[in-house]
N, C-alpha and C positions, 0 to 999 in steps of 0.2 A: 564412374564418378564424371560427368560431363565437365569440360573445360570451362574455366573462367571466362566472363564475358560472354557465355553462349546465351543466344536469345532462344526461349522456349515457346512454342507456338506461336511465334512472330508476336508475342506481347510479353514476355516476362523474361528479363535479362539477368542472368545469375551472377552475383557480384562476388559472394565469398562462403565458403563452407562453414556452416555453424557446428555439425556433428554428424555422427553416423551411427546407425541402430542395427539390429539385427532385421530390420523391416524396411528400412530406408535411409537415404542420406538426406540431409536436411540442410538447406542453402538460404543465405541472405539473398534476396533479389529486389528488383524493382519493375514495379507494374509500369511499363511506358505508356500505357492508354491513360491510366488514371494518375501518372506521376507519383506514386507513394512506394513507400518500404514495406515489403513484405516477405513473409517466409514461406519456401516451397519445399514441401517434402517428396522426394522422387524415389518412387518404390525400386528396390532391387529386382532384377533381372529374373530371377527364380519366381518372384510372384508376377512379373508381367507376363509370365511363359504359362501362366495356372489359369483356366478359362474359369473354373467355379469360384476363383477369388476375384475375378475381374468383375463378376456378375455381382458378387455381394458387396463389392467395392463401391460401383457405382450406387447401390441401393442405400448403403450404410453412410456413403459421403453426401447425399441429399439429405438424408434425416438429420445427420450432425450438422448439416448447413442451416437447419431451422433452428437450432438453438442460439438464443439471444440473453446472455447473462453476463453481467461485469466481470465474473471471475470465471469465464469459459473464454479461451482462444478461439474467435470464430474463424469457420472455415468460408473463403470467398467463392472460391473456384474449384473444380476438380477439371482435369484434361489429359489428354493421350496425343503423343506425336512419335512416329515411328515406332511404335509398340511400347514405348516407355510411359507409365502412367504416373501422374503427380497430383498432389494436393496444395492448393494455395490458402495461406492462410494468413492472418495477423502476424506481423511481425512485432514481437515484444521484447524490446531491450532490456539489458539486464542479464541475469544469470539462473541457473535452474536451481531448486533447493538442493538437489545433488552437491551442486558447486558451494552454496553456502554451506552447507555442512562440512564438508571436504576441507575449507578453507578455516571456518568458525568453530568447529566440533560441535558439542552440544550446545543447545540455547536454553534459556530459561523458561519456567513455567509460562509468565506471561508471553513471550516471543513467541514460544510453541504452539500455545492455543490461538494467538491471533494469528497464524499462519492457517492453521487446519480449520478455523471456523468457516472462512470463506470458502474454502475448498468443501466443506460440507454443504454449505449454501449452493453451491455449484452443483454438488452431486444431489441434493435434494429437488435441485429444479429440474435435474435431467430425468431422476427416477420418476418424478409425477409424470414425465411425458413418455416413459417407458425405454428410455435408454440405460443401460448399465455400462460403466466405464471399462470395467474388468481388468483394468492395469495402472490402479493408482500407485504410484511410485514417485520418488523425489524428482527424477528424472524428467517427467511428466507434469511436474508443478513450476511454472516460470515465475521469477520475483522479480518484478518490475525496479528500477531504481527507487521509485517513491514507496517501495515495500509492499505493493499489493501481489497478491500470489492469483496465478491464473493457472487453470488446469487445462490441460494440452491432450490432444490424442483420443479424443473420446470416437469411441467404436472400432478403432485400429485393432485392438484385439480380437473383435468378434469378426471382423475382415479377415483374418487371419487362420481364424478357427478351422483346423482340418487341413490347412496347406502344408507346403514343406518347409515353412518358414516357423511353423510352430513352435518346433523345437528351439530353435535360436530365442524365440521370442521369452519362453519359459526360463530358459537360461540367464537373462537378462533381469527378470523379474521374480524369480524364486524366493527372493526374501520377502516377498511381500504378496504372495498367492497365499489365499484362505485354504483352510483344510479341505474343504469341498473341490475347489479347483486343483488341490493337488490328487485328489482321487480321481480328477479326469471328470468331473459333474459339471454340470451347466453354473455359470455364476448368476448369482441374485444379486439384490440390494444388499443384504448382509454381508456378500463377498467384498461389496468396495468399501463398507464401513469397517471390515476388518483389515483392509488393506491402510485405510486410514489411521486406524488402531497403530499398525506397525509403522509407518510414518510420524505418526505422533512420539510413539515410544522411541524412536532412532532421534528424534529432536531432541527427546528429554536426556538422553544418556549418550548420545554420539555415536551409539552402534543399533542396529536391527535387534529384534529379541532372540532370532535365532541365526545361527552360521554354522557353515560347516564347510569341507573341501570340494563338494560337488553340488549341482541342484538336487540331485536325490536324495543326498543326507538332509539338505535344508528343508524338502518337504517331507521328510519323516518327522524331522522334529515340529513342524507347524500341525502333524497330526498327532503326535503323541506326547510333546513335551510341553510344560508350563513355564512363560516366562518368568525371568526373576522379577520379584516386586520392585517397582521405582521408588519406592521410599527406604530399600535399603541401600540404594547406591548415592543418593541424593536428599540432604536433609530438606533441599526447596520444595520439592513434590510433597503436597501433603496426602493425606489417607484417601480424599473425597476425588482427587484428580488420579491417583492411583486407580481406584474402583473402578473410575468409567473408562480409563484405558483396559484396563483388566477386563471388563465387560465386554469391549470392543473385540478382546481377543480370544473370547471362549470358543470352543471347537465346534460347539453344535450352533448352526446359524440361528435357532429360535431362542438360543439364550442370549443372543446379541441384543443391541438395540435395534426396535423396530422400524427405525427410518433415520434418516442424517439429522432430521431436528430434535429428534429425542437425544441423540447423542450431542448435539451442539448444546441443548439444555443443560445436560449433565457436565459438561466442560466448563460452562459457564460460572455455574454454581460451586465448581471446583475452583476454579483459579481466582475467584473471588476472595475465598479463604485461605490464600497462601500466605504462609508466615504470620498466620492469624490475624492478619491487617484488613479490616473492611474497611471499603472505600466510605468515605464521610462526606455529608454535603458540606458546602461552602459556610466557614464558619462556624459550623456546628449546628445552625440553623436551618430550618427549613422555611421560612416566609418569604423570602426573596425570590424563591424558586416558583412561585404562585404568581408572581407579578409579571405584567405585561413588557415588553420590549422598550427600551429606552434609547433615543438617538445620543449619538455623540455630544451633540451641542448643548443638550439638556443637563448632562451628566457632569455635575462640580460637586463635592462634596468635602468637609473638611478632614474626615478622619477615614483609614484603611485599615483591614484584616489582613493578614498574612502576607502575601506578596502583591497587595495595591488594591484590592477590591473588598468590598465591606457587604453584608446584608443591609437591605433597606429597613429603615424605620418605619413604625406604625405610620399609615399616612401617606407615605412614599409611593410615586408610582411607577418605579421599575427598577431593574437592577443598575447602581448607581457606582460610578467610578471616578478617581481623583486624576484631577490634571495639575502635573507638577509645575512649580514656578519657575525650575531651572531653566528651562526651553525659554518661556517668554522673556526671562532675564537676559539670557543669550543675545535672543532676537532683539530685545530692546538695546542692549549693547551695541550690535551690529548696526543697527538700524541709526542709534545716536552718532557712532563714528562716520555713518555715510553722510548724516548731516552736516557735521562738523567739517569733513572734508570737503564737501562743497562749498560750505562757507568760507573756509580758508582759501579754497580756488579762487571764489569769488571774490573776497578781502583783497588778495594778492594782486588779481586782475584791476581793480579800482582804483589802488593805491599805487599800482606802477612798481611793485616789488617783484622780481624775478621773473617774469613773463615777458616775452617779447611785444612789442607794441603793436605788430602788423593787425591787420583788421580781421582776420581770422580768429584771434584767440577767443573771443568771447563764446564763439561757437563750442569749443572744446567744453566747456561747463556742462552742457546739456547731456551729450554722450557719456560723459564722466559719470556723472550721477545717476544716468540710465544703467551704466553697466555696473556699477556697485550695488542698486537695487536688484536687480538682473539676478546678481550672483547672490545675494542674500536670500532671494526668494527660491534660487535653484537649489542653494544649500539645505532650504528648509523643506523641498517638496521631493528633492531626489531620493528615493528609498529602494529598499530591496524586500520581497515578501517571502519568507519562508511558509508553504502550503501543502496541504495534501490536493491530489487531484480529486476529481468528481468520482472515480470508481471508488476511490480510498473512504469516503465519507462515511459511510454507514459502518456504526458501533455495533458489534454484534451481541454484546453481553450486558447486562441491565444498567450497571451505574459506571457512571464516567467520572473519573476524578483523581486526586492525588492526595499526599498526605495532608497536606495545607491548605489544600481547597479541593472542592469538587462541585459538580453538576449533575444530578440524577436525570439526564436527559438521555434519551433511547437513541434517537436519529441526531447525530450532528453532522451538519450540513458543510461546515466551513471551520477551518482553525489555521490563525493566521497571527505571524509575528510581523509586524512593521517597525523599521528602523530608518530615518532620516540620516543624514550625515551628521547633523548635529547632536542627535540621539545617540549615535555611535561615539562621539567625541566624550558626551556625557554618560554614557555607558548605561541608558535607560533604552525603552523600546514600549510598545502596546502589543498586547496579545488580546485577541478575539477570537471568541467561540461564539458561534452561531447554531443553533440546532432546534429540534422539536421535540417536545414533550410527549410522554405519553397519551395527552388528548390531542396531540396534532396541533397544538400552538406554538408557533414560533418564540424563540427565547434568545436573548444575546446576552454574553457576559463581556464585559470590556475591561482590561485591566491596563490603564495607562500609565507610563513613566514608571515602568517596573525595573528594579535595578537586576542585575544579570537576567536580561529578557532571554536571551537563547536558553539559559537554563531550564526558565519554567517553561519556554515553549517545548523542549526536548522531553520534560518531565512528562507533559501532559502529552505529547506525541507517543510516546513510550507507553503509556496506560492506553492509549488508541491501538497500539500495535501498528505503528507506521513508522518509517524512515522520513528524513528532513530532506526536501530537496529544494534548491534555489532558484529564483526566476527573476529576472529585473523588471520592475514595474515602473514605467515611465509614466503613468497616467495618475499617479497619486495627487 
C-alpha cells in the first residue's frame, strides 16, 4: 500500500486508508485540483500485471463513469502511475452496511426494506443500461450519516472475471453468490436480485441464509439448500415480506422477480402490512389531502387533531395548522420587559437617581434598548433544522404516515423540524412536510407548536427510513 501523504498522478493526495479487499486497497484522499475529498481504489499488484484485466478495466471504468443515480457512488476518474492503476470515486462518509450489521445486529422490517429499496432502484437504473453489478453485498453498500444507502463497485466483479484475483473475490462474496454464479455461469439481472435477497435476509435475521466453513461449502448450499423461513425466527416479519424474500432466493433464475422494480413493488406491499398496521391518512379523513398548499401566514385555526394538525373543513382552502399562543406570550413578556427597562433607565436619568450626571449618560439609553431588542429578536430567530438531504427525499413506497397521522403522498421533497431557542425552552417546535401527490401537485403539511416535536419528527423520519442529522440554520 502506498505511504500516507503520497500524491498520486500529481493530483490525488492519499490521506488515510479506508479498507482493503481482495482486489484493491481503498483510501480517503483529496483532489488537489478541485479541492474536494474523494475515495481512491488502488488495485493490487497482481491485477496491475494482468494485461487482459487492464484492458477490461479501462473499458468497464468508462462505462461505470457514465452512470448517474443518487444511490450509486459515482466514478470520477481512472488513471495509472508507474504501473499502478486506480479508480477515483466520490467519498461517502459514514459506514458500510456490513459495519452497521456488525454493530446493530439485525434490523427491523421497515429499516431493512428502507435500505434495500434504494439499492434496488440503483440496480434497476443500471440494468436498464445493460450493466450487471455481480457483487452486491453489505460491504459494497455505503450508508451515509443521513441514512442514505449508496451502491459502490459497479463493474469491478466483471473486471476481474478470469483474472488471478477471481478466487480471492469469490472468497469474500461466497455468501451472496447466486446459484448460477456458484456453477461458474455468467451473472444476469436475476443474479443481482438474488444477492439483494440475501442482503435483505441478513438484515432481517442478523445472518446470511447460508453459512459454512469455506466458500465451497457455502456455494453448495446456494445450489441445493433452502433458507429457513423468516417468519420462524421473527414475529415482526409477516408472510408477505417472507414470500418476497424467498422468491428472490429461488434457485432457478426464471422463478425470481423479472426485474428490480417488481422486487421493490413486492417489498412495498409486504412492509405496509407489518404487524397488521396499515398506514392511515391524516385524521382518518381524505378531504384535506386534495386541497392546495397554504402558506404559513394563512394558517390559523382553533382546533387540532393528534399532534397539532387537523383536516380542513369543507370550504377551507388548504392544509391548516395551529399557532400556539405560548410563544407569543413569551415574546410579549420579553418585549414588555425591554420597554419597562428602557423606561426605568430613562426615569432614573431624568429624575437624577443613581446615574452619573456627566453629559454622555443619555446616550447609553439607545444602545441599551437596541441591545435588548436585538437579543429578543435573536432568541426568536435562532434555530436548528433537522432535515433529510436531497438524495434521501424520495419515498419508495406508496403511503407515508404514522399511527397518529399520515399523508398519502408519493414524492417527499422535504421533511423539517424547526425549533428556536424559545421553542426549545417551551418544549415545542414546528414540523413541516412538503411533497408531491400522485398527480404531481405540491402539498405541504405544517404542524406548529407541537409538544415533543423531536419525537414526532423522528417517528415520521423512521417511516421514511431515514436517520436524523442536524445542521445549524442561520437564515431562519
